[in-house]
C-alpha positions, -999 to +999 in steps of 0.1 A: +135-300+165+113-294+197+103-259+184+093-268+148+069-295+161+032-293+173+022-294+206+009-328+207+041-344+189+062-328+217+039-336+246+042-375+237+073-382+214+094-382+242+074-406+262+081-430+236+107-442+259+101-439+294+125-427+323+138-452+348+112-467+371+136-462+398+141-422+390+100-422+385+098-435+421+122-408+434+105-378+421+069-388+430+087-394+465+096-361+467+070-341+450+046-362+478+072-348+506+072-312+487+032-311+488+028-321+522+047-280+528+014-266+517-022-272+508-017-268+470-047-262+446-039-281+411-035-258+380-049-268+350-018-279+334-018-317+340-006-317+373+013-285+383+006-271+416+001-235+419+014-226+453+033-258+460+071-250+447+095-230+428+120-248+409+154-236+401+181-250+382+214-236+388+243-246+363+274-238+386+294-271+377+331-272+372+330-274+333+305-244+336+328-224+357+358-232+335+347-224+306+327-185+316+289-198+316+270-173+339+282-173+370+266-183+401+266-146+416+248-137+388+225-168+386+214-155+422+210-121+413+188-133+389+167-157+410+162-139+443+142-111+429+123-143+411+116-160+443+105-130+458+078-121+429+057-149+442+042-159+473+056-193+471+083-197+500+095-234+494+122-235+466+132-269+450+167-262+436+188-288+416+228-284+405+252-307+403+272-286+425+257-287+460+277-257+474+259-235+453+227-246+465+238-242+506+250-209+495+217-200+477+201-210+505+215-185+528+206-157+506+169-170+503+165-172+541+171-133+541+144-125+520+111-108+536+095-131+538+120-159+538+123-184+518+134-223+525+152-241+499+155-275+495+174-300+472+164-339+465+186-355+489+168-333+516+131-346+506+147-384+510+146-407+539+162-442+542+160-468+514+151-441+486+179-418+498+203-449+494+189-455+460+195-420+449+228-419+462+237-450+445+228-433+410+256-415+389+252-381+384+235-377+351+209-405+362+205-380+394+193-354+371+169-375+357+151-373+390+156-333+390+145-331+356+114-350+368+104-328+398+111-295+379+087-299+353+061-301+379+071-268+393+046-242+401+070-218+384+104-226+373+139-205+363+169-216+347+198-200+331+204-196+290+238-216+292+222-250+300+206-268+276+188-289+308+174-253+317+159-249+284+147-288+276+122-283+309+111-247+302+098-262+265+089-293+280+063-270+299+055-248+277+033-275+258+004-274+282+009-232+286-008-204+267+021-202+241+021-242+234+039-250+204+058-220+194+090-218+216+078-180+217+083-159+249+059-130+260+070-097+248+087-068+265+116-089+281+137-072+305+177-072+303+191-107+312+159-122+307+159-147+273+126-166+280+094-161+296+062-175+294+034-181+324+054-213+339+086-207+330+118-181+328+153-184+313+180-162+327+212-151+313+228-142+280+212-146+246+213-180+233+203-192+205+218-227+195+189-244+214+162-236+186+172-262+161+190-287+186+168-293+213+145-324+207+110-334+226 
């Protein structure tokens, strides 16, 4: 499990099998589009940009709703203050439920100063957008994964192994590398936080021995 392995192993083992080249190309194109929205200075974290974009993952698909996972309203209530806490005003949001992203964009635009919410489909054009739309839902999630791992700050939800996987993948280049440990003094509704990522939601511990690098 990722929490029992040293940072060097976690950082490299999962790369023995590369992501599909088409998903890598699409993610690279999206990241380039995001970079044009700001003048980023790179953090010393293997390409993470410290003022380019915030990454958010919403787990609001119908299966999550049916089993009573953290609701869209609860995720929104957590994410809006998270966005407000940083001067970054571009938000890259991911979800299999596009309606959730549109609704959140409306709320983010009400912040002071307002934040702009974009998704992968908003940042691709022409053949690249056609290539994205030709992918299955889970293949498109690979593109989101690659983009979200490069966010300046990331927030996800504790019901989602996707969110946890991103948070722990990013932790290998953080001050807490190799620990799977959160900083202390977490507020209610926060299950994990380090210098790069935050996971909101209800207490969950199933991921500790089930996530692999």
